[in-house]
N, C-alpha and C positions, 0 to 999 in steps of 0.2 A: 427943850425938855418939858417945859410947861405945856406947849401945844401938843406934844405927844401924849401927855397925861390926859389932857382934855379930850383928844381924839379917842383914846382908849375908853374913857368914861362914857362918851357919847355913843360909841359903837356898842358897848355892853348895855347901856341904857336902852338903846333902840331894840336890841335883841330881846331883852327882858320885857320891855313894854309890850312888844307884839305877842310874845308868848303868853303873858298874863292877860292881854286883851282878848286873846282867843278864849281862854277859860271864862272871862267875864261876859263876853257877848253871848256865848252859847248858853251860859247859865241864865242870863237875863231873858234870852229868847225862850227858854223852857220854863220860865217863871221861878227859878231858884233864886233865893235872896242872896245878896252880896253885901256884907256889912263893911268890908274894907278892901280897897284897891291900893296897894302900896308899891311904889317903885323904890326899891332898896329895902334894907333891913335896919333894925336898930332904932335909935331915937328919932322921933318925928321932927323934921326940919320945917315943914310947911304942910298945911292940909286945909281942906274945906269939905263941907257936906253938901251933896246934891241928891235930892230925893231921899232915899234911906241909906245911901252909901257914902262912907267917908273916903275921900281920895287924898292920899298923902305922899309926900316925898320924904324918904328916910335917909339917915346919915351914911349908911354903908351901901355903896352903889354896886355891889357884887351879887345882886339877886333882886327878888321882889316876890310878892305874893298876892293872891286874891283869897280873902277869907269868906268862905261860903257859909251861909246859915245852916246850922245842923250838920256839919261835916261828919261828925261821929254820931253813933246811935245814942250816946249819953250826953251829947252836947246840949246845952241850954239854948233856947231860942232867945236871941237878943230882943230888947225892948223895941217895939215898933214893927216887928216881923211876926208872921204867923207860922203855925206848924205846916201849912200848905206850901210854904217857901223852903222847907227843910230839904237839904241835899240828900240826907240819909233816907228820907221817906220816898225818894223817887225810884222808879224801876231801874234795874241795872243798865238797860240800854241807854237811858237818859244820862246816867252817871258816866258811862263810857264816852258819850258824845262830849260832855263837859270836859272830861279829863283829856281826851284826844285832841280837843280844839287847840290846846297850847302848842304842841308840836306841829300841828297842821298849819297854824298861823306863822310858825317859823318858815315853813315852806312857802306860804303866801308872801311873806316879806321878801324872800329871795326872788320870787317871781316878779313882784313889783319893782325891785331894784333892777333886775335884768331888763324888764319891760322899759323902764325909764332910760336905761343906758342905751338900749337898741334904738329907741325912738329919738334920743338926743344925738347919738353919735353914729348910728347905722351899724351894720354888721360887717366885720372885716373878714375877707376870705382870701386864702392863698391861691394864686394863679398856678395852673399846671405847667409851669415853665421849668425846664431843666437847668439846674445850676452846675452840677458836676456829675460825672459818671464813674462807676466802680470799674477798676481795671479788669479787663477781660470779662465783664458782665454781659448779659444778653443785649442790653441797650447799646453798649459800645460796639459789640460784634455786629449788630444790625446796622450801624452807621449813624446812630443818633449823636447829636452834638450839644454842648452847653449852649443855652439860649433858645433851643427849640421849644416851641409852645405846642403842647398836645391839644388837638382839636376834637378828636374822637377816638374811641377804641371799639373795634368790631362794629363800626357804623353807628355807635351810640355816642351822642354828644357828651363832651367833657368840658365843663365850665370852670371847675375849681379843682385844686389838688386832691381834695377829699374824694371827689367823684372818681378820679383816676385810680386812687388807692383802692376804692371799693371794687372797681372793675377788675383790677389785677388780683385782688384777694379772692374774688369769686372764681377765678380761673383755676381749673384742675389740670394744669399741664398742657392745655390746648394752645395752639398758636394765637397770638394777639396781632391784629392788624391796626397799627397806629397811623393816624393822619396827623401830621404836624405842620406848623407854620415855621419856616426858616427864612428870616428876613421878609421878603415880599413874595416868596414862593411857597407852594404847598407840596409836601412830599409824603410818601407812604412807605411804611416799614413793616416788616413781619418779624416777630420774635416770639420765643417761648420762654416764659418765666421759669426760674429755677427755685426749688424749695430751699429755703435758707433758715438757719436757726437764728432767731432774734429774741431780744429781751423785751417783754411788754412793760407797761408802766409800773407793774408790781414786782418787777425783777425776775419774773418767770421766763424760762426759755421755751419758746414756742416755734413750731415750724410754719412758715408762711411763704407764699409765692413772692419772689422779688425779681425785678428786671434790672436792678443796679443803677438807680438814678437818685439824685439828691435835689431837693427843691431849691430854686434860686432865691426864694424868700420874697419875691414880688407879690404884693397884695393889692386887693381892690376893696373899696368900701362901698357897701350897698345901702342906699338910703331906704328906710322902712317907714311906712305909715303907722298910724296909731294902732290899728288892729293887727297888722302884720308884725309889728314890734312885740305886741302882746303874745302872739302865737310863738314867735321865736324865743321870747323870754320864758314861756311855759316849757318849750322844748329844751332849752338850756337847763332849766331847773330840774326837769325830769331826768335828763342825761346825768347831771351831777348827783342826783339822789341815787340812781342805779350804780354809778361809779363808787359812791361812798359806801353803799351797802356791800358792794363787792370788796372794797378795801377792808371793811370790818370783818368780813368772812375770811379774807386772806390773813388778817391779823390774828384771828382765833386759830387758824390753821398753822400759824407761825411761819407763813411764807413771807409776810412782811415782818421784819424784826421789831421786837417790842420797844427797842430804844427810839423808835420813830414817834412813839406816843408823846404828845406835848401837853403842857398844862397852861396855867394863866400867864406864866412868864413868857412862854413861846408866843401865845396869842398877843401879848403886849408888844413883843418885838416885831411881830408881823404887822400889826396895826401901825406901829411907829414907822416901819420901813415903807409901807404902802402909802402912808400919809405924805412922805417925802416925794413919792412918785406922782402924786396928784389925786384929785377927788375920784376920778374914774376907777383907779386901781383900789382905792380905799373902799369904795362902794362894792366893787366886785368881791373883795375879800370879805366884807360884811355879809354878803349874800352866801358865800361859801361857808362861813362860820355858822350862819343861821341854819343852813341845811344840816350841818353836822350836829348842831344843838338839838334840832328837831328829831333826828334819827337816834341820837343817844338817849333822849328822853323817852323814846318809844321802846327801848330795850326792856324785856320783861323782868326787870329787877325791882323788887320792893323798894319803896321810897321814891322811885322814878314814876313818871306818868304811865309808862308801860307796865310797871308792876301793879298799879291800881287797876288798869284795864284788864290784866290777867285775873285779878281777884274778882272783878265784876263779871267777867266772862265765865269763870267757874260757878259763880252764883247763878247766872242765867241757865247754865247746864244742869246744875244740881237742884235748882229752885230753892236754895237756902244759902245764907252767907257762909263764907269760909269760917271754920272754927277759930274763935278768938285767939286761942293759944297758938294755933298754926300761923295765924297772921302775925302775932308778936314775934315768933321765932323767925319767920321769913323776913320780917322787917329788920330785925337785928342783923341777920345775915346780909341783907341788902345794904344796910348802913356800913357794915364792916367792909363789904366789897367796894362801895363808893369811896370810902375813906382811904382804903388801900390803893385804889386806882389813882386817886388824887395825889397821894403821897408818892407813888411811883412816877407819875407824870411830872411832879415838881422836882424830884430827884433827877429825872432825865433833863429837865430844863436847866438845872444847876450844872450838871455835867457838861452840857453844851456850852454854857457860859465859861467854864474854867478849862474846857478842852482845847 
């Protein structure tokens, strides 16, 4: 139990640290003053001053903040700083960069994690070997058998299961010529995929070409060098960003049920479970949570980073700050939305525990 609690705190701490580090580094790069960099909220447990910035560790490990000099128009400039270092005096595009840096650094953290995992452990790929066949499916009718290893489709090399799936899905009802290895011999088969209704990862029913085969589950680990691991890590991060954006859209469209939304209890459960599975699984989960955190913060909701970016974008277009009253109203609506979402997520978490 104690080790699970420590794992949760470390994961949350890493996510928050990188998010706030993004704000901090870009602010300093642009010459914006930073008076405080805090990991956690509440009473200060430990702190030190370096340069003009106080770095502190606070008691509540469920957040963190970077206090920028002159964050508001009426904010006083702390002692030791000048008005030139004021955030509010900077042009909107610079403020957008500072605010956007937090979520972007969450994506960077995910990239670094995947980079390290691919470099240390290589990349696992499923081999295009048939494990089972659908009764009366195109593959069975053509004479394919369990254990067959697909070498090529229409004279195009197939190295992994994913390659074969892509070849089949690009087919529009035209015959496929498969070259397979069976034991020590090479055999050729011709078959025509059939359109079949399948559920995608979001539970939607889609029509897709199928030949009626199931993977054997045999895998191969590919060793990656430092640069190639970085490229694969970037590709994995981008793929998961796109997948998460699509999931958010499906959630808004109510294709994904709202009871799938999880809160801090679910995150704690997942971290605890993956810790039991080993460090690789825990780091992969951390990267996924970091991507989700970055995207959620980019939503155009006041009080989130995306809401501030929206305000500054409007200011760039209109060449004047958004009306203060409008900002206050929007901020209150944003706070209400976030609190409602958090309450809904926690209720879902509790219902999962008692269900």
